[in-house]
C-alpha positions in Angstrom: 110.9 263.9 61.4 114.6 262.2 61.4 116.1 265.6 60.1 114.6 267.6 63.0 116.0 265.2 65.5 119.3 265.4 64.2 119.2 269.0 64.1 118.2 269.5 67.6 120.7 266.6 68.9 123.6 268.7 67.0 122.3 272.0 68.3 122.7 270.4 71.8 126.1 268.6 71.3 127.9 271.6 69.4 128.2 273.9 72.3 129.6 270.9 74.6 132.2 269.6 71.9 133.7 273.1 70.9 135.6 273.8 74.1 137.5 270.4 73.5 138.6 271.3 70.0 139.5 274.8 70.9 141.8 273.6 73.6 143.8 270.8 71.5 144.2 273.2 68.7 145.5 275.8 70.8 147.9 273.1 72.5 149.2 272.1 69.3 149.9 275.8 68.1 151.7 277.0 71.3 155.3 277.5 71.2 158.0 277.9 73.9 160.5 281.0 74.3 163.4 278.2 73.3 161.6 277.1 70.2 161.1 280.7 69.3 164.6 281.6 70.0 165.7 278.3 67.6 163.4 279.5 64.7 164.8 283.1 65.0 168.5 281.6 64.8 167.6 279.5 61.6 165.8 282.7 60.1 169.1 284.6 60.5 171.3 281.4 59.2 169.0 281.4 56.2 169.3 285.1 55.5 173.0 285.2 55.7 173.3 282.3 53.5 170.8 283.7 51.0 171.8 287.1 50.8 175.6 286.4 50.1 177.6 287.3 47.2 175.9 285.9 43.9 177.8 284.9 41.1 177.2 286.6 37.8 175.1 284.8 35.4 177.1 282.9 33.0 176.3 284.4 29.3 174.7 281.9 27.2 175.1 282.1 23.5 172.1 280.0 22.0 173.6 280.6 18.2 177.0 279.3 19.1 176.5 276.0 17.0 174.9 277.9 14.2 177.4 280.9 13.4 180.3 280.1 11.3 183.5 280.3 13.2 185.7 283.4 13.0 188.2 282.0 10.7 185.3 281.6 8.0 184.4 285.2 8.2 188.0 286.3 7.5 188.3 284.2 4.5 185.1 285.7 2.7 186.5 289.5 2.5 
């Protein structure tokens, strides 16, 4: 009986509460034209900074400390 009463109350209250939540979430996501323009400027600045000239990757030799020096190779011949 308790579950039935709870279901009926929820069925009655749900349509009344739904518009309040919809209006609140819409107000939170609405952006002004000035905010949109600011966002576009920020995006352009970011793209200009990230698409700039990239430095070539430094060559890394993981075996540099394991190989003998060049002078040792000359003495072995």
